[in-house]
ZATI-385948 format. One record per atom (N, C-alpha, C): x, y, z; residue number from 1. Coordinates in Angstrom, 3 decimals. Atoms other than C-alpha are relative to their C-alpha. Layout:
<pts>
PT         x         y         z  seq
PT         X         Y         Z  NUM
...
</pts>
This chain:
<pts>
PT         x         y         z  seq
PT    -0.427     1.257    -0.532    1
PT   -23.331   -43.186   -63.236    1
PT     1.301     0.380    -0.414    1
PT    -1.450    -0.616    -0.093    2
PT   -19.908   -43.610   -62.410    2
PT     0.544    -1.493    -1.031    2
PT    -0.408     1.008     0.975    3
PT   -17.775   -45.999   -65.122    3
PT     0.302    -0.994     1.061    3
PT    -0.025     1.502    -0.751    4
PT   -17.458   -49.930   -63.989    4
PT     2.041     0.150     0.168    4
PT    -1.014    -0.034    -0.125    5
PT   -14.587   -50.464   -61.981    5
PT     1.040    -1.404    -0.131    5
PT    -0.641     1.668    -0.114    6
PT   -12.315   -53.801   -62.532    6
PT     0.313    -0.367     1.265    6
PT    -0.286     0.184    -0.907    7
PT   -10.805   -53.748   -59.563    7
PT    -0.768     0.099     1.415    7
PT     1.097     0.422    -1.170    8
PT   -13.639   -53.774   -57.242    8
PT    -0.352    -1.024     0.361    8
PT     0.025     1.577    -0.604    9
PT   -13.705   -56.710   -55.238    9
PT    -1.536    -0.827    -0.236    9
PT     1.130     0.634    -0.088   10
PT   -17.314   -56.800   -54.867   10
PT    -0.542    -0.405    -1.094   10
PT     0.573     0.563     1.186   11
PT   -18.038   -57.314   -58.646   11
PT     0.621    -1.588     0.000   11
PT    -0.886     1.372     0.023   12
PT   -15.363   -60.422   -57.998   12
PT    -0.813    -1.043     0.680   12
PT     0.586     0.832    -0.532   13
PT   -17.983   -62.118   -56.021   13
PT    -0.953    -0.739    -0.882   13
PT     0.850     0.495     1.291   14
PT   -19.606   -64.800   -58.035   14
PT    -0.493    -1.174     0.543   14
PT     1.195     1.473    -0.344   15
PT   -22.702   -67.520   -57.232   15
PT     0.386    -1.051    -0.428   15
PT    -0.430     1.165     0.992   16
PT   -21.440   -69.920   -59.817   16
PT     1.390    -0.369    -0.423   16
PT    -1.679     0.136     0.491   17
PT   -17.823   -69.612   -59.770   17
PT     0.192    -1.429     0.933   17
PT    -0.234     1.587    -0.579   18
PT   -17.262   -73.062   -57.784   18
PT    -0.467    -0.859    -1.175   18
PT     0.733     1.336     1.043   19
PT   -19.015   -75.036   -60.399   19
PT     0.788     0.286    -1.303   19
PT    -0.389    -0.097     1.159   20
PT   -16.684   -73.197   -63.227   20
PT     1.076     0.249     0.360   20
PT    -1.270    -0.105    -0.750   21
PT   -12.823   -73.948   -62.469   21
PT     0.900    -0.371    -1.530   21
PT    -1.012     0.397     0.715   22
PT   -10.089   -74.689   -64.646   22
PT     0.154    -0.996    -0.270   22
PT    -0.556     1.107     0.463   23
PT    -9.123   -77.523   -66.803   23
PT     0.771    -0.479    -0.709   23
PT    -1.376     0.348     1.134   24
PT    -6.312   -79.167   -68.504   24
PT    -1.036    -0.238    -1.657   24
PT     0.555     1.054     1.259   25
PT    -6.896   -79.660   -72.068   25
PT     1.449    -0.095    -0.926   25
PT    -1.158     0.359     1.160   26
PT    -4.358   -80.450   -75.169   26
PT     0.098     0.628    -0.738   26
PT    -0.307    -1.172     1.063   27
PT    -2.712   -78.116   -77.358   27
PT    -0.096    -0.987    -1.467   27
PT    -0.024     0.851     1.472   28
PT    -3.680   -79.378   -81.360   28
PT     1.445    -0.122    -0.670   28
PT    -1.507     0.047     0.523   29
PT     0.312   -78.964   -82.353   29
PT     0.688    -0.703     0.493   29
PT    -1.451     0.742    -0.736   30
PT     2.374   -80.326   -79.392   30
PT    -0.650    -1.128     0.621   30
PT     0.522     1.125    -1.011   31
PT     0.143   -82.715   -77.558   31
PT     0.075     0.264     1.302   31
PT    -0.190    -0.522    -1.257   32
PT     1.215   -80.682   -74.353   32
PT    -0.766     0.526     0.548   32
PT     1.128    -0.285    -0.592   33
PT    -1.670   -80.658   -71.531   33
PT     0.476     1.550    -0.364   33
PT     0.123    -1.518    -0.201   34
PT    -2.193   -76.496   -71.517   34
PT    -1.567     0.412     1.203   34
PT     0.950    -0.153    -0.804   35
PT    -3.906   -75.033   -68.667   35
PT    -1.414     1.311    -0.402   35
PT     0.790    -1.012     0.577   36
PT    -7.496   -73.549   -69.841   36
PT    -0.046     1.293     0.678   36
PT     0.081    -1.430    -1.481   37
PT    -8.482   -70.193   -68.446   37
PT    -0.957    -0.044     0.779   37
PT     1.501     0.057    -1.258   38
PT   -10.083   -70.356   -65.268   38
PT    -1.120     1.213    -0.332   38
PT     0.823    -1.359     0.093   39
PT   -12.945   -68.486   -64.929   39
PT     0.109     1.154     0.736   39
PT    -0.194    -1.439    -1.144   40
PT   -12.368   -65.652   -62.248   40
PT     1.068     0.776    -1.051   40
PT    -0.889    -0.826     0.846   41
PT    -9.368   -64.623   -65.057   41
PT    -0.859     0.463    -1.087   41
PT     0.905    -0.697     1.122   42
PT   -12.032   -64.440   -67.942   42
PT    -0.905     1.112     1.177   42
PT     1.058    -1.270    -0.579   43
PT   -14.085   -62.264   -65.337   43
PT     0.737     0.938     0.471   43
PT    -1.155    -1.205    -0.007   44
PT   -11.030   -60.266   -64.784   44
PT     0.211     0.956    -1.296   44
PT    -0.232    -0.730     1.361   45
PT   -10.668   -59.683   -68.172   45
PT    -1.649     0.296    -0.548   45
PT     1.557    -0.942     0.280   46
PT   -14.618   -59.027   -68.679   46
PT    -0.443     0.938     0.470   46
PT     0.415    -1.395    -0.786   47
PT   -14.691   -56.137   -65.881   47
PT     1.190     0.637    -0.710   47
PT    -0.681    -0.944     0.173   48
PT   -11.606   -54.666   -67.337   48
PT    -0.351     0.370    -1.607   48
PT     0.334    -0.304     1.106   49
PT   -13.158   -54.746   -71.045   49
PT    -0.950     0.893     0.106   49
PT     1.211    -0.923    -0.417   50
PT   -16.182   -52.957   -69.615   50
PT    -0.076     1.099     0.283   50
PT    -0.991    -1.611    -0.335   51
PT   -14.070   -50.338   -67.670   51
PT     0.320     0.744    -1.318   51
PT    -0.140    -0.368     1.665   52
PT   -13.148   -49.609   -71.120   52
PT    -0.576     0.447    -0.944   52
PT     0.663     0.587     0.671   53
PT   -15.961   -49.837   -72.710   53
PT    -1.003     1.802     0.036   53
PT     0.228    -1.096     0.102   54
PT   -17.421   -45.995   -73.409   54
PT    -1.903    -0.027     0.193   54
PT     1.415     0.644    -0.235   55
PT   -21.364   -47.508   -73.666   55
PT    -0.354    -0.560     1.133   55
PT     0.346     0.668    -0.965   56
PT   -21.199   -49.197   -70.655   56
PT     0.008     1.246     1.053   56
PT     0.138    -0.544    -0.903   57
PT   -22.643   -46.841   -68.010   57
PT     0.311    -0.682     1.237   57
PT     0.183     0.506    -1.270   58
PT   -23.237   -49.259   -64.817   58
PT     0.357    -1.317    -0.094   58
PT    -0.180     1.127    -0.360   59
PT   -22.235   -52.560   -63.969   59
PT    -0.451    -0.939     1.302   59
PT     0.253     0.616    -1.315   60
PT   -23.821   -54.991   -61.491   60
PT     0.179    -1.464     0.040   60
PT     0.097     1.556     0.121   61
PT   -23.101   -58.467   -60.409   61
PT    -1.623    -0.874     0.543   61
PT     0.453     0.880    -0.275   62
PT   -25.632   -61.323   -60.079   62
PT    -1.572     1.048     0.240   62
PT     1.287    -0.194     0.296   63
PT   -28.877   -59.575   -61.406   63
PT    -1.154    -0.904     0.722   63
PT     1.396     0.877    -0.692   64
PT   -32.695   -60.716   -59.996   64
PT    -0.005    -0.742    -1.774   64
PT     0.581     0.758     1.063   65
PT   -33.445   -63.879   -62.662   65
PT    -1.056     0.819    -1.080   65
PT     1.240    -0.862     0.871   66
PT   -35.263   -62.578   -65.635   66
PT     0.038    -1.531    -0.936   66
PT     0.498     1.319     1.345   67
PT   -37.571   -64.402   -68.338   67
PT     0.447    -0.017    -1.380   67
PT    -0.678     0.269     1.601   68
PT   -35.234   -65.486   -71.408   68
PT    -0.913    -0.459    -1.028   68
PT     1.141     0.436     0.825   69
PT   -37.234   -66.088   -74.512   69
PT     1.050    -0.676    -1.251   69
PT    -1.326     0.654     1.286   70
PT   -35.169   -68.904   -76.957   70
PT    -1.177    -0.773    -0.444   70
PT     0.319     0.765     1.136   71
PT   -36.615   -70.266   -79.533   71
PT    -1.553    -0.330     0.023   71
PT     1.064     0.081    -0.037   72
PT   -40.305   -69.488   -78.792   72
PT    -0.354    -0.381     0.984   72
PT     0.640     0.321    -1.828   73
PT   -40.098   -70.910   -74.787   73
PT     0.935     0.983     0.319   73
PT    -0.881    -1.017    -1.386   74
PT   -39.311   -69.037   -71.726   74
PT     0.721    -0.805     0.631   74
PT    -0.702     0.892    -0.767   75
PT   -36.735   -70.102   -69.753   75
PT     0.498     1.324     1.161   75
PT    -0.669    -0.660    -1.311   76
PT   -35.915   -68.307   -65.979   76
PT     1.495    -0.234     0.061   76
PT    -1.656     0.182    -0.190   77
PT   -32.254   -67.648   -65.675   77
PT     0.673     1.162     0.760   77
PT    -0.721    -1.028    -0.643   78
PT   -30.133   -65.711   -63.728   78
PT     1.570     0.454    -0.254   78
PT    -1.636    -0.066     1.302   79
PT   -26.916   -64.042   -65.649   79
PT     0.851     0.588     1.491   79
PT    -1.344    -0.596    -0.756   80
PT   -23.583   -63.302   -63.942   80
PT     0.150     1.310     0.390   80
PT    -0.198    -1.465    -0.111   81
PT   -23.705   -59.697   -64.575   81
PT    -1.591     0.702    -0.859   81
PT     0.673    -0.919     0.449   82
PT   -25.988   -56.885   -65.861   82
PT     0.729     1.638    -0.354   82
PT    -0.980    -1.573    -0.157   83
PT   -24.476   -53.748   -67.601   83
PT    -1.627     0.951    -0.682   83
PT     0.642    -1.134     0.217   84
PT   -26.483   -50.596   -68.047   84
PT     0.940     0.417    -1.048   84
PT    -1.010    -0.230     1.376   85
PT   -25.329   -49.523   -71.621   85
PT    -0.939     1.132    -0.853   85
PT     0.778    -1.817     0.853   86
PT   -26.150   -45.891   -73.540   86
PT    -0.482    -1.117    -1.561   86
PT     0.249     0.349     1.116   87
PT   -26.560   -48.162   -76.926   87
PT    -1.399    -1.030    -0.292   87
PT     1.064     1.129    -0.182   88
PT   -29.145   -51.053   -75.815   88
PT    -0.808     0.333     1.133   88
PT     0.704     0.022    -1.319   89
PT   -32.024   -51.362   -72.985   89
PT     0.750    -0.573     0.869   89
PT    -1.135     0.636    -0.885   90
PT   -29.172   -53.328   -71.155   90
PT    -0.116    -1.734    -0.953   90
PT    -1.125     1.222     0.744   91
PT   -27.123   -56.583   -71.405   91
PT     0.264    -0.769     1.034   91
PT    -0.707     0.876    -1.082   92
PT   -27.276   -59.269   -69.145   92
PT     1.154    -1.503    -0.673   92
PT    -1.380     0.713     0.740   93
PT   -24.165   -61.668   -69.454   93
PT     0.837    -1.120     0.978   93
PT    -0.395     0.974    -0.876   94
PT   -22.561   -64.822   -68.196   94
PT     1.466    -0.513    -0.584   94
PT    -1.401     0.320     0.491   95
PT   -18.743   -65.629   -68.376   95
PT     0.058    -1.479     0.663   95
PT    -0.070     1.392     0.031   96
PT   -17.956   -68.972   -69.113   96
PT     1.065    -0.656    -0.101   96
PT    -1.074     0.479     0.183   97
PT   -15.281   -71.207   -68.864   97
PT    -0.030    -1.239    -1.077   97
PT     0.469     0.835     0.731   98
PT   -14.933   -73.506   -71.890   98
PT    -0.364    -1.622     0.147   98
PT     0.461     1.815    -0.097   99
PT   -15.488   -76.649   -70.058   99
PT    -1.326    -0.246     1.033   99
PT     1.177    -0.366    -0.173  100
PT   -18.400   -75.291   -68.783  100
PT    -1.066     0.312    -1.016  100
PT     1.256    -0.345     0.765  101
PT   -20.279   -74.429   -71.798  101
PT    -0.915    -1.338    -0.398  101
PT     0.806     0.893     0.608  102
PT   -21.316   -77.775   -72.777  102
PT    -1.706    -0.270     1.260  102
PT     0.775    -0.034    -1.042  103
PT   -23.428   -77.729   -69.039  103
PT    -0.921     1.412     0.131  103
PT     0.739    -1.262    -0.227  104
PT   -24.598   -74.030   -69.591  104
PT    -1.809    -0.140    -0.118  104
PT     1.337     0.066     0.860  105
PT   -28.808   -74.188   -69.928  105
PT     0.133     0.814    -0.728  105
PT     0.430    -0.147     1.216  106
PT   -28.413   -72.269   -72.837  106
PT     1.066    -0.059    -1.034  106
PT    -1.121     0.231     0.714  107
PT   -25.590   -73.626   -74.506  107
PT    -0.406    -0.611    -1.901  107
PT     0.246     0.386     1.360  108
PT   -27.806   -75.024   -77.752  108
PT    -0.148     1.560    -1.136  108
PT     0.236    -1.426     0.487  109
PT   -28.597   -71.181   -78.181  109
PT     1.159     0.730    -0.563  109
PT    -1.607    -0.552     0.254  110
PT   -24.989   -70.184   -77.909  110
PT     0.627    -0.603    -0.946  110
PT    -1.008     0.645     1.459  111
PT   -23.591   -72.728   -80.649  111
PT    -0.593     0.441    -0.963  111
PT     0.415    -0.136     1.682  112
PT   -26.268   -71.947   -83.083  112
PT    -0.217     1.492    -0.243  112
PT     0.012    -1.443     0.071  113
PT   -26.059   -68.277   -82.725  113
PT    -1.229     0.819    -0.068  113
PT     1.033    -0.959    -0.046  114
PT   -29.629   -67.264   -81.842  114
PT    -0.072     0.425     0.778  114
PT    -0.063    -1.314    -0.556  115
PT   -30.214   -64.284   -80.444  115
PT    -0.927    -0.557     1.336  115
PT     1.155     0.668    -0.918  116
PT   -31.742   -64.832   -76.952  116
PT    -0.140     1.731     1.106  116
PT     0.546    -1.532    -0.116  117
PT   -33.789   -61.453   -75.676  117
PT    -0.310    -0.751     1.585  117
PT     1.047     0.477    -1.044  118
PT   -35.366   -61.250   -72.054  118
PT    -0.975     0.358    -0.371  118
PT     1.051    -0.014     0.968  119
PT   -38.663   -60.790   -72.404  119
PT    -0.571     1.904     0.820  119
PT    -0.146    -1.945     0.069  120
PT   -38.022   -56.373   -70.886  120
PT     0.749     0.660    -1.503  120
PT    -0.667    -0.847     1.199  121
PT   -36.044   -56.236   -73.891  121
PT     1.612    -0.299     0.056  121
PT    -1.542    -0.087    -0.227  122
PT   -32.468   -57.125   -72.407  122
PT     0.512    -1.058    -0.706  122
PT    -0.503     1.408     0.701  123
PT   -30.413   -59.105   -74.645  123
PT     1.003    -0.753     1.189  123
PT    -0.835     0.527    -0.450  124
PT   -28.162   -61.957   -73.370  124
PT     0.656    -0.835    -0.419  124
PT    -1.294     0.171     0.466  125
PT   -24.703   -62.955   -74.155  125
PT     0.475    -0.890     0.896  125
PT    -0.996     1.151    -1.281  126
PT   -22.246   -65.671   -72.855  126
PT     1.295     0.691    -0.573  126
PT    -1.406    -0.722     0.803  127
PT   -18.876   -64.091   -72.874  127
PT     1.268    -1.369     0.477  127
PT    -0.498     1.179    -0.533  128
PT   -16.395   -66.927   -72.898  128
PT     1.786     0.395    -0.562  128
PT    -1.644    -0.159     0.886  129
PT   -12.350   -67.260   -73.926  129
PT    -0.404     0.326    -1.332  129
PT    -0.201    -0.135     1.527  130
PT   -12.780   -67.085   -77.426  130
PT    -0.738     1.175    -0.293  130
PT     0.715    -1.613     0.598  131
PT   -14.949   -63.898   -77.355  131
PT     1.078     1.229     1.023  131
PT    -0.434    -0.971    -1.114  132
PT   -13.341   -62.090   -74.349  132
PT     1.552     0.407    -0.343  132
PT    -1.167     0.160     0.319  133
PT    -9.758   -62.903   -75.495  133
PT     0.782    -0.223    -1.382  133
PT    -0.173    -0.166     0.964  134
PT   -10.100   -62.305   -78.843  134
PT     1.350     1.343    -0.788  134
PT    -0.722    -1.103     0.011  135
PT    -7.006   -60.397   -80.299  135
PT    -0.681     1.287    -1.527  135
PT    -0.883    -0.495    -1.076  136
PT    -6.093   -57.259   -80.581  136
PT    -0.669     0.091     0.821  136
PT     0.698    -0.319    -1.416  137
PT    -8.419   -56.585   -78.117  137
PT     0.262    -0.411     1.079  137
PT    -0.448     0.506    -1.551  138
PT    -7.350   -58.504   -75.085  138
PT     1.367     0.814     0.262  138
PT    -1.500    -0.762     0.110  139
PT    -3.674   -57.019   -76.213  139
PT    -0.140     1.268     0.588  139
PT     0.080    -1.609    -0.426  140
PT    -4.834   -53.439   -76.057  140
PT    -0.622    -0.009     1.185  140
PT     0.550    -0.261    -1.334  141
PT    -7.010   -53.649   -73.118  141
PT     1.291    -0.455     1.522  141
PT    -0.964    -0.004    -1.224  142
PT    -3.807   -55.359   -70.880  142
PT     0.820     1.111     0.066  142
PT    -0.965    -1.000    -0.045  143
PT    -1.613   -52.621   -72.101  143
PT    -0.822     1.211     0.792  143
PT     0.468    -1.348    -0.781  144
PT    -4.167   -49.733   -71.172  144
PT     0.112    -0.271     1.737  144
PT    -0.018     0.486    -1.428  145
PT    -4.693   -51.622   -67.838  145
PT     1.012     0.361     0.834  145
PT    -1.683     0.402    -0.985  146
PT    -0.982   -52.181   -66.743  146
PT     0.263     1.470     0.207  146
PT    -0.138    -1.111    -0.254  147
PT    -1.139   -48.230   -66.695  147
PT    -0.534     0.904     0.948  147
PT     0.566    -0.812    -1.414  148
PT    -3.545   -47.648   -63.825  148
PT     0.494     0.456     1.094  148
PT    -0.568    -0.770    -1.266  149
PT    -1.041   -46.839   -61.363  149
PT     1.052     0.959    -0.396  149
PT    -0.593    -1.227     0.135  150
PT     0.355   -44.336   -63.290  150
PT    -0.220     1.285     0.391  150
PT     0.483    -1.023    -0.862  151
PT     0.442   -41.305   -61.094  151
PT     0.083     1.529    -1.575  151
PT    -0.099    -1.472     0.527  152
PT    -0.906   -37.477   -63.414  152
PT    -0.635     0.336     0.822  152
PT     0.395    -1.373    -0.561  153
PT    -0.760   -34.628   -61.943  153
PT    -1.181     0.594    -0.521  153
PT     0.922    -0.942     0.224  154
PT    -3.506   -32.071   -61.777  154
PT     0.410     0.938    -1.159  154
PT    -0.656    -1.298     1.076  155
PT    -1.544   -29.930   -64.016  155
PT    -0.135    -1.180    -1.557  155
PT    -0.422     0.920     1.368  156
PT    -1.107   -32.628   -66.697  156
PT    -1.409    -0.772    -0.272  156
PT     1.346     0.169    -0.078  157
PT    -4.749   -33.791   -66.085  157
PT    -0.790     0.877    -0.579  157
PT     0.337    -1.113     0.677  158
PT    -5.923   -30.429   -66.743  158
PT     0.373     0.402    -1.944  158
PT    -0.672    -0.112     1.575  159
PT    -3.584   -30.135   -69.925  159
PT    -0.888    -0.885    -0.971  159
PT     0.498     1.496     1.174  160
PT    -4.957   -33.681   -71.554  160
PT    -1.651     0.463    -0.527  160
PT     1.693    -0.671     0.351  161
PT    -8.877   -32.537   -70.884  161
PT    -0.043     1.258    -0.496  161
PT     0.602    -1.030     0.749  162
PT    -8.722   -29.415   -72.311  162
PT     0.802     0.481    -1.242  162
PT    -0.210     0.323     1.485  163
PT    -6.753   -30.349   -75.352  163
PT    -0.986    -1.094    -0.486  163
PT     1.177     0.679     0.435  164
PT    -9.544   -32.504   -75.989  164
PT    -1.505     0.239    -0.102  164
PT     1.039    -1.257    -0.218  165
PT   -12.150   -29.784   -74.884  165
PT     0.360     0.730    -1.963  165
PT    -0.341    -0.894     1.452  166
PT   -10.414   -27.924   -77.973  166
PT    -0.362    -0.603    -1.189  166
PT     0.160     0.296     1.538  167
PT   -10.108   -30.085   -80.672  167
PT    -0.981    -1.618    -0.252  167
PT     1.433     0.762     0.109  168
PT   -13.234   -32.732   -79.688  168
PT     0.656    -1.572     0.208  168
PT    -0.614     1.455     0.147  169
PT   -10.754   -36.362   -80.792  169
PT     1.229     0.780    -0.538  169
PT    -0.946     0.472     0.511  170
PT    -7.483   -36.444   -80.965  170
PT     1.002    -0.928     0.212  170
PT    -0.607     0.823     0.187  171
PT    -4.772   -38.305   -81.786  171
PT     1.158    -0.533     1.316  171
PT    -0.671    -0.013    -1.273  172
PT    -2.678   -40.303   -78.827  172
PT     1.221     0.426     0.129  172
PT    -1.397    -1.128    -0.347  173
PT     0.694   -38.814   -79.434  173
PT     0.059     1.166     0.093  173
PT     0.534    -1.524    -0.403  174
PT    -1.157   -35.358   -79.373  174
PT    -0.189    -0.046     1.328  174
PT     0.188     0.166    -0.656  175
PT    -2.505   -35.980   -76.476  175
PT     1.212    -0.213     0.908  175
PT    -1.043     0.166    -0.963  176
PT     0.759   -37.385   -74.787  176
PT     1.125     0.942     0.433  176
PT    -0.904    -1.018     0.331  177
PT     2.407   -34.452   -76.347  177
PT    -0.103     1.420     0.919  177
PT     0.463    -0.718    -1.275  178
PT     0.780   -32.234   -73.582  178
PT    -0.030    -0.219     1.164  178
PT    -0.487     0.217    -1.256  179
PT     1.904   -33.822   -70.570  179
PT     1.374     0.485     0.031  179
PT    -1.238    -1.180     0.016  180
PT     4.821   -31.782   -69.257  180
PT     0.669    -1.201     1.881  180
PT    -0.384     0.575    -1.324  181
PT     4.889   -33.945   -65.341  181
PT     0.621    -1.399    -0.077  181
PT    -0.139     1.308     0.129  182
PT     4.744   -37.632   -66.073  182
PT     1.299    -0.521    -0.875  182
PT    -0.744     0.053     0.982  183
PT     7.420   -39.403   -67.148  183
PT     0.158    -0.699    -1.619  183
PT     0.385     0.297     1.173  184
PT     5.421   -41.225   -69.905  184
PT    -1.030     0.592    -0.383  184
PT     1.083    -0.163     0.218  185
PT     3.026   -39.298   -71.545  185
PT    -1.063    -1.158    -0.759  185
PT     1.284     0.716     0.328  186
PT     0.976   -41.986   -73.209  186
PT    -0.356    -1.156     1.026  186
PT     0.649     0.944    -1.053  187
PT     0.933   -44.113   -69.987  187
PT    -1.066     1.376     0.997  187
PT     0.968    -1.164    -0.146  188
PT    -0.349   -40.603   -68.727  188
PT    -1.377    -0.067    -0.308  188
PT     1.324     0.026     0.994  189
PT    -3.351   -40.612   -71.362  189
PT    -0.490    -1.127     0.700  189
PT     0.888     1.411    -0.066  190
PT    -4.148   -44.345   -70.858  190
PT    -0.309    -0.136     1.317  190
PT     0.237    -0.200    -1.543  191
PT    -4.230   -43.919   -66.896  191
PT    -1.655     0.691    -0.064  191
PT     1.554    -0.772     0.252  192
PT    -7.197   -41.406   -67.389  192
PT    -0.969    -0.814    -0.790  192
PT     1.417     1.437     0.573  193
PT    -8.974   -44.230   -69.615  193
PT    -0.200    -0.619     0.732  193
PT     0.372     1.316    -1.016  194
PT    -8.733   -46.461   -67.331  194
PT    -0.671     0.382     1.594  194
PT     0.876    -0.142    -1.082  195
PT   -10.403   -44.051   -64.622  195
PT    -1.474     0.470    -0.354  195
PT     1.757    -0.077     0.420  196
PT   -13.419   -43.714   -66.931  196
PT     0.224     1.727    -1.051  196
PT     0.422    -1.338     0.161  197
PT   -12.354   -39.880   -67.968  197
PT     0.514     0.100    -2.036  197
PT    -0.409     0.492     1.170  198
PT   -11.190   -40.991   -71.327  198
PT    -0.394    -1.127    -0.709  198
PT     1.041     1.357     0.752  199
PT   -12.724   -43.175   -74.295  199
PT     1.524    -0.475    -1.496  199
PT    -0.516     0.428     1.516  200
PT   -10.423   -45.051   -77.101  200
PT    -0.340    -1.461    -0.251  200
PT     0.575     1.873     0.721  201
PT   -10.865   -48.238   -79.303  201
PT     0.582    -0.514     0.355  201
PT    -0.735     1.120    -0.352  202
PT    -9.756   -50.692   -77.640  202
PT     0.074    -1.524    -0.762  202
PT     0.668     1.481     0.796  203
PT   -10.773   -53.336   -80.659  203
PT     1.326     0.184    -0.884  203
PT    -1.347    -0.278     0.874  204
PT    -7.340   -51.891   -82.286  204
PT     1.179     0.192     0.792  204
PT    -1.449     0.233    -1.388  205
PT    -3.629   -52.235   -80.937  205
PT     0.134     1.560    -0.138  205
PT    -0.415    -1.278    -0.809  206
PT    -2.169   -49.108   -79.541  206
PT     0.772     0.353    -0.949  206
PT    -0.914    -0.546     1.343  207
PT    -0.740   -46.719   -82.336  207
PT    -0.112     1.462     0.370  207
PT     0.053    -1.642    -0.528  208
PT     0.387   -43.089   -82.060  208
PT    -1.386     0.805    -0.759  208
PT     0.794    -0.789     0.279  209
PT    -2.539   -42.179   -84.300  209
PT    -1.625    -0.726     0.657  209
PT     1.056     0.509    -0.436  210
PT    -5.026   -44.298   -82.072  210
PT    -0.898     1.066     0.626  210
PT     0.773    -0.818    -0.266  211
PT    -7.931   -41.696   -81.528  211
PT    -0.415    -0.311     1.561  211
PT     0.286    -0.193    -1.278  212
PT    -8.639   -40.289   -77.951  212
PT    -1.019     1.025     0.247  212
PT     1.101    -0.829    -0.275  213
PT   -12.010   -38.890   -76.726  213
PT    -0.040     0.396     1.415  213
PT     0.459    -0.707    -1.455  214
PT   -13.367   -36.950   -73.389  214
PT    -1.068    -1.646    -0.016  214
PT     1.291     0.726    -0.687  215
PT   -16.218   -39.393   -71.683  215
PT    -0.509     0.921     0.470  215
PT     0.936    -0.705    -0.605  216
PT   -19.128   -37.957   -70.621  216
PT    -0.020    -0.350     1.312  216
PT     0.031    -0.058    -1.349  217
PT   -19.092   -36.866   -66.857  217
PT    -0.877    -1.301     0.501  217
PT     1.184     0.980    -0.067  218
PT   -20.844   -39.599   -64.782  218
PT    -1.183     1.306     0.566  218
PT     1.132    -0.347    -0.807  219
PT   -22.858   -36.793   -63.032  219
PT    -0.036     1.562    -0.008  219
PT    -0.123    -1.814     0.669  220
PT   -23.807   -32.887   -64.169  220
PT     1.258     0.368     0.505  220
PT    -1.197    -1.143    -0.807  221
PT   -21.243   -30.272   -63.696  221
PT    -1.009     1.396     0.663  221
PT     0.666    -1.230    -1.382  222
PT   -22.238   -28.017   -60.749  222
PT     0.387     1.334    -1.080  222
PT    -0.122    -0.772     0.952  223
PT   -20.975   -25.517   -63.092  223
PT    -0.285     0.635    -1.090  223
PT     0.754    -0.267     1.160  224
PT   -22.678   -25.620   -66.057  224
PT     0.910     0.047    -0.861  224
PT    -0.544    -0.029     1.218  225
PT   -19.765   -25.765   -68.172  225
PT    -0.123    -1.029    -0.849  225
</pts>
């Protein structure tokens, strides 16, 4: 399966989007009104994070309603997204703006930190600004995604990927050093991460020693390499 594409307009289609809009809140320090994160901005953050997560094999919006087990009771709920993952049976996700959390049908379990699991074993989670925009991950994700338009020549692609094939996991500064054609070697490496060819740890800041490794190809290599 191909890596999720954060800019695919199909993934941005949203059934409950009209009921999850931006609201104004007040800063605790200054008392000046601040615009809360609109839901679609949070969705964009969620898609970007998913695109860079090597455990996510596929992502689709609007899965069929699932039976969720909450505190011994069963509740039918249609999540916003479903992730196909390598590290668990699957993940159902709602992306919720802060203003909509009090009205969410699973708000009690979310606030209490109770696990919510579907009858088929898929886990359900709520992603809000508090989780999606936690630092340093969100800053790292945005730095990586800012490199998505960097043009990486065929020669540089082969050199970067071959280097990682040889060493397994390399430091970012070392991967960038093999780039010959792009004016910014680091941006070239990060552009391949956006494409889903490389994996980096976005939970930490971008540093010279940031580990970089190959991501598995979405399809079998026809040449048997």
